[in-house]
C-alpha positions as CSV (number, residue, x, y, z in Angstrom):
1,X,-23.0,-73.8,-15.7
2,X,-26.1,-76.6,-15.8
3,X,-28.8,-75.4,-12.8
4,X,-30.0,-78.1,-10.7
5,X,-32.8,-78.5,-12.3
6,X,-31.4,-78.6,-15.8
7,X,-29.4,-81.8,-14.8
8,X,-32.5,-83.3,-13.1
9,X,-34.3,-82.9,-16.3
10,X,-31.8,-84.4,-18.2
11,X,-32.7,-88.2,-18.3
12,X,-29.2,-89.7,-18.3
13,X,-29.6,-93.7,-19.7
14,X,-27.2,-95.9,-21.6
15,X,-27.8,-95.0,-25.5
16,X,-28.2,-97.8,-28.3
17,X,-25.7,-98.2,-30.4
18,X,-25.2,-99.3,-34.3
19,X,-22.6,-102.2,-33.8
20,X,-20.4,-102.5,-37.1
21,X,-18.1,-105.7,-37.3
22,X,-14.6,-104.9,-39.1
23,X,-12.8,-108.0,-39.6
24,X,-9.4,-108.5,-38.2
25,X,-9.5,-106.0,-35.6
26,X,-6.2,-106.6,-33.1
27,X,-7.5,-107.4,-30.1
28,X,-4.2,-108.1,-28.5
29,X,-2.7,-104.7,-29.3
30,X,-5.7,-102.9,-27.6
31,X,-5.0,-105.0,-24.5
32,X,-1.7,-104.0,-24.3
33,X,-2.1,-100.2,-25.0
34,X,-4.5,-99.8,-22.3
35,X,-1.9,-101.7,-19.9
36,X,1.1,-99.5,-20.9
37,X,-1.1,-96.4,-21.0
38,X,-2.0,-97.3,-17.3
39,X,1.8,-97.8,-16.6
40,X,2.5,-94.5,-17.6
41,X,0.1,-92.7,-15.7
42,X,1.4,-94.5,-12.8
43,X,4.8,-92.8,-13.2
44,X,5.5,-89.6,-11.0
45,X,4.1,-86.3,-11.7
46,X,8.1,-85.5,-12.4
47,X,8.8,-88.0,-14.7
48,X,5.4,-87.4,-16.8
49,X,6.6,-83.4,-16.8
50,X,9.8,-84.5,-18.3
51,X,7.7,-85.3,-22.0
52,X,5.7,-82.3,-21.5
53,X,3.5,-81.1,-24.3
54,X,5.7,-79.5,-27.2
55,X,4.2,-76.8,-29.9
56,X,3.5,-79.5,-32.2
57,X,0.9,-80.7,-29.6
58,X,2.9,-83.8,-28.7
59,X,3.3,-85.4,-25.6
60,X,2.3,-85.3,-22.1
61,X,-0.8,-82.6,-21.0
62,X,-1.5,-82.4,-17.0
63,X,-4.8,-82.6,-15.1
64,X,-6.9,-79.3,-16.1
65,X,-5.0,-78.0,-18.9
66,X,-8.3,-78.1,-21.3
67,X,-11.2,-75.9,-20.9
68,X,-13.7,-77.0,-24.0
69,X,-16.8,-76.0,-22.5
70,X,-16.3,-72.3,-20.7
71,X,-19.7,-71.7,-20.6
72,X,-20.6,-74.6,-18.2
73,X,-17.1,-75.5,-16.5
74,X,-15.8,-73.5,-13.7
75,X,-12.5,-75.6,-13.7
76,X,-10.1,-77.4,-16.5
77,X,-11.0,-80.9,-17.3
78,X,-10.4,-83.6,-14.4
79,X,-8.1,-85.6,-16.9
80,X,-4.6,-86.0,-17.9
81,X,-3.1,-87.1,-21.3
82,X,-0.4,-87.9,-23.7
83,X,-1.1,-87.4,-27.3
84,X,1.6,-89.2,-29.8
85,X,1.1,-87.9,-33.6
86,X,1.9,-88.6,-36.9
87,X,5.7,-89.0,-37.6
88,X,7.7,-87.5,-40.8
89,X,11.4,-87.9,-41.6
90,X,13.3,-84.5,-41.2
91,X,14.0,-84.4,-44.8
92,X,10.1,-84.0,-45.4
93,X,9.3,-80.7,-47.1
94,X,6.2,-81.0,-44.6
95,X,8.1,-81.7,-41.1
96,X,7.9,-78.1,-39.2
97,X,4.3,-78.2,-40.4
98,X,2.0,-77.7,-36.8
99,X,0.6,-81.2,-36.6
100,X,3.4,-82.8,-38.5
101,X,7.1,-84.3,-36.7
102,X,8.6,-85.8,-34.1
103,X,7.1,-87.2,-31.0
104,X,8.4,-87.1,-27.8
105,X,8.9,-90.9,-26.0
106,X,9.4,-91.8,-22.2
107,X,12.6,-92.9,-20.7
108,X,12.9,-96.9,-22.6
109,X,14.2,-97.8,-19.5
110,X,11.6,-96.6,-17.7
111,X,9.0,-97.8,-19.4
112,X,10.3,-100.6,-22.0
113,X,8.0,-101.4,-25.3
114,X,6.0,-98.1,-24.7
115,X,6.6,-96.4,-27.8
116,X,6.5,-99.7,-29.8
117,X,3.1,-100.3,-28.0
118,X,2.1,-97.3,-29.2
119,X,3.5,-96.8,-32.7
120,X,1.7,-100.5,-33.3
121,X,-1.8,-99.2,-32.3
122,X,-1.2,-95.8,-34.1
123,X,-0.9,-98.0,-37.3
124,X,-3.9,-100.3,-36.6
125,X,-5.9,-97.6,-35.5
126,X,-5.5,-96.2,-38.8
127,X,-6.2,-98.9,-41.1
128,X,-9.8,-99.3,-39.0
129,X,-10.2,-95.7,-39.6
130,X,-9.6,-96.1,-43.1
131,X,-12.0,-99.2,-43.4
132,X,-14.7,-96.9,-42.3
133,X,-14.6,-93.8,-44.3
134,X,-14.6,-96.6,-47.5
135,X,-18.8,-96.9,-45.0
136,X,-19.0,-93.3,-45.0
137,X,-18.2,-92.3,-48.7
138,X,-20.2,-95.6,-50.0
139,X,-23.1,-93.6,-47.8
140,X,-22.5,-90.2,-49.5
141,X,-23.0,-91.7,-52.7
142,X,-19.1,-91.9,-53.7
143,X,-16.6,-94.3,-54.3
144,X,-15.1,-96.2,-51.7
145,X,-11.6,-94.7,-52.2
146,X,-12.8,-91.3,-52.5
147,X,-11.5,-90.5,-48.7
148,X,-8.2,-92.5,-49.5
149,X,-6.5,-89.7,-51.9
150,X,-3.5,-88.1,-51.9
151,X,-5.1,-84.6,-50.9
152,X,-6.9,-86.2,-48.0
153,X,-5.8,-89.4,-46.4
154,X,-2.5,-90.1,-47.9
155,X,-0.8,-88.0,-45.3
156,X,-3.2,-88.0,-42.3
157,X,-3.1,-85.8,-39.3
158,X,-3.6,-88.7,-37.3
159,X,-3.1,-88.3,-33.2
160,X,-3.2,-90.8,-30.7
161,X,-4.2,-89.8,-27.0
162,X,-4.3,-91.4,-23.7
163,X,-6.5,-90.1,-21.0
164,X,-6.6,-90.5,-17.4
165,X,-9.6,-88.9,-15.8
166,X,-9.8,-88.8,-11.8
167,X,-12.3,-87.4,-9.1
168,X,-15.9,-86.7,-9.4
169,X,-18.0,-84.6,-11.5
170,X,-21.0,-82.7,-10.5
171,X,-22.5,-80.9,-13.6
172,X,-24.9,-78.0,-11.0
173,X,-20.9,-76.8,-10.1
174,X,-19.9,-77.0,-13.2
175,X,-17.2,-80.0,-12.8
176,X,-16.6,-82.3,-15.8
177,X,-14.1,-84.9,-16.6
178,X,-14.5,-83.5,-19.7
179,X,-16.9,-80.6,-20.9
180,X,-19.0,-80.6,-23.5
181,X,-17.9,-80.6,-26.4
182,X,-17.4,-82.1,-30.7
183,X,-14.5,-83.3,-32.2
184,X,-12.7,-81.3,-34.7
185,X,-11.8,-83.8,-37.5
186,X,-12.7,-86.5,-39.8
187,X,-13.6,-89.0,-37.0
188,X,-12.6,-90.5,-33.3
189,X,-11.9,-94.1,-32.5
190,X,-11.9,-94.7,-28.9
191,X,-10.9,-97.5,-26.7
192,X,-11.8,-97.5,-23.1
193,X,-12.3,-99.5,-19.7
194,X,-16.0,-100.9,-18.8
195,X,-16.1,-97.3,-16.8
196,X,-19.0,-95.7,-17.6
197,X,-18.7,-92.0,-18.0
198,X,-19.0,-91.5,-21.7
199,X,-21.8,-89.0,-22.5
200,X,-23.3,-88.4,-25.9
201,X,-26.2,-85.4,-26.7
202,X,-28.0,-86.9,-30.0
203,X,-29.8,-83.1,-30.3
204,X,-27.6,-80.1,-29.2
205,X,-30.4,-77.6,-29.7
206,X,-32.9,-79.3,-27.7
207,X,-33.6,-77.3,-24.1
208,X,-32.9,-79.2,-22.0
209,X,-30.2,-81.2,-23.4
210,X,-30.6,-85.3,-22.8
211,X,-27.2,-87.0,-22.5
212,X,-26.8,-90.7,-22.2
213,X,-23.9,-93.1,-21.3
214,X,-22.4,-94.8,-23.7
215,X,-22.5,-98.4,-22.6
216,X,-19.0,-100.2,-22.6
217,X,-19.2,-103.0,-25.1
218,X,-16.1,-106.0,-25.2
219,X,-14.4,-106.3,-28.0
220,X,-15.8,-103.0,-29.4
221,X,-14.5,-99.7,-30.4
222,X,-16.3,-96.7,-30.1
223,X,-16.8,-93.9,-33.1
224,X,-17.3,-90.5,-32.7
225,X,-17.8,-88.2,-36.4
226,X,-16.0,-84.7,-36.0
227,X,-17.1,-80.9,-37.3
228,X,-15.3,-81.8,-41.0
229,X,-17.2,-84.7,-42.0
230,X,-20.4,-82.6,-40.5
231,X,-18.9,-80.0,-43.4
232,X,-18.4,-82.6,-45.9
233,X,-21.5,-84.1,-45.7
234,X,-23.6,-80.8,-45.6
235,X,-24.9,-81.7,-42.0
236,X,-26.3,-85.3,-43.5
237,X,-23.6,-86.7,-40.8
238,X,-23.4,-84.5,-37.6
239,X,-20.7,-84.2,-35.3
240,X,-20.7,-86.0,-31.9
241,X,-21.4,-83.7,-29.1
242,X,-20.1,-85.2,-26.0
243,X,-19.1,-85.4,-22.3
244,X,-17.6,-87.2,-19.4
245,X,-18.7,-87.4,-16.2
246,X,-16.9,-89.2,-13.3
247,X,-18.0,-91.4,-10.3
248,X,-14.9,-91.2,-8.4
249,X,-13.2,-94.0,-10.0
250,X,-10.3,-93.6,-11.9
251,X,-11.2,-93.9,-16.1
252,X,-9.0,-94.9,-18.5
253,X,-9.4,-94.1,-22.0
254,X,-8.0,-93.9,-25.9
255,X,-9.1,-92.1,-28.3
256,X,-7.3,-91.6,-31.8
257,X,-8.2,-88.9,-33.7
258,X,-8.4,-88.8,-38.0
259,X,-7.7,-85.6,-39.7
260,X,-7.5,-85.2,-43.3
261,X,-3.7,-83.8,-44.5
262,X,-2.6,-80.6,-43.5
263,X,-3.2,-78.8,-46.9
264,X,-6.8,-80.4,-47.5
265,X,-9.3,-77.9,-47.9
266,X,-12.4,-78.7,-46.0
267,X,-16.0,-78.2,-47.6
268,X,-19.1,-79.6,-49.0
269,X,-18.8,-83.0,-50.9
270,X,-20.3,-82.6,-54.9
271,X,-23.0,-85.7,-53.8
272,X,-24.1,-83.1,-50.7
273,X,-25.4,-80.2,-52.1
274,X,-27.6,-79.3,-55.1
275,X,-29.6,-75.6,-55.9
276,X,-32.5,-76.6,-53.1
277,X,-29.4,-77.9,-51.1
278,X,-26.7,-75.2,-50.9
279,X,-23.4,-75.9,-48.8
280,X,-23.9,-74.4,-45.2
281,X,-20.5,-74.3,-43.9
282,X,-17.8,-72.0,-45.6
283,X,-14.4,-74.2,-46.7
284,X,-11.9,-74.1,-44.8
285,X,-8.0,-75.5,-44.6
286,X,-7.7,-78.5,-42.5
287,X,-5.1,-77.1,-40.2
288,X,-6.2,-73.5,-40.0
289,X,-9.6,-75.1,-38.5
290,X,-7.5,-77.0,-36.7
291,X,-4.8,-74.6,-35.1
292,X,-8.5,-72.4,-34.4
293,X,-9.8,-75.2,-32.0
294,X,-6.8,-75.9,-30.3
295,X,-6.2,-72.0,-29.4
296,X,-9.6,-71.5,-28.5
297,X,-9.4,-74.4,-25.9
298,X,-6.2,-73.4,-24.3
299,X,-7.7,-69.5,-24.4
300,X,-9.9,-70.4,-21.9
301,X,-8.0,-72.4,-20.1
302,X,-5.8,-69.1,-19.6
303,X,-8.7,-67.4,-19.3
304,X,-9.7,-69.5,-16.3
305,X,-6.1,-69.4,-14.4
306,X,-6.6,-65.7,-14.7
307,X,-9.4,-65.5,-13.0
308,X,-8.9,-68.2,-10.7
């Protein structure tokens, strides 16, 4: 847990971010998504629990369901969420894989048009992520379409997650909107409201760590790079350490997580290694790494419940 002195020494300011213009972004789709997200979280708890998260990590997650930073958190994240993943047909040979399969959906009579809005945005976000993947490939001296190969992003694990935060954070007491962590996959695309809360730490090894607020820019999406991108690039691109600090305002955020195909092997890319720069991270299958990380976060929560 952070001490009061560490919190005071951690200078909080707005981070200076690089903005990239990606043509043909569908801003109306984002606006519709944000409104439908609020409509879902406004439902009574019993209705949200009807679509509680299943074994494929799809559906509703209640407040305090995760503890990503057990060293500093004394209770779970002050957020509720809803996972919507990639759907594959029932006759697909990979239908029963842990991160593929059907999504549970709220009753359309309760939330008309909700599913259609989510599915449309899921497709749009995947398109944007693939455009960013081309830029990353070029930056790593690869062909622009390198990541859009059958074994990588032709059948990705892509997850849309709606989030609603409430409460007030106090890092000196171990209370966070979301505890500090990096995302697991290749990249995360984030649509958010104008309530400040997301913070990033550019140097996770600094003592004390310096946290900066990510400003809300109208019409812009935030991009976080994840652990798999760090592994692929051999540390050239670092996964973004981030957390959420709440100020007693309701806050809504909609991240879209992109990971490669279920069976993709995550290992150092050929252009990111040499005799003097050997691979720093062991190779691992995508689904194996995701399963390990999901189990860690929820094991932390179960341990907290046991001792609460």
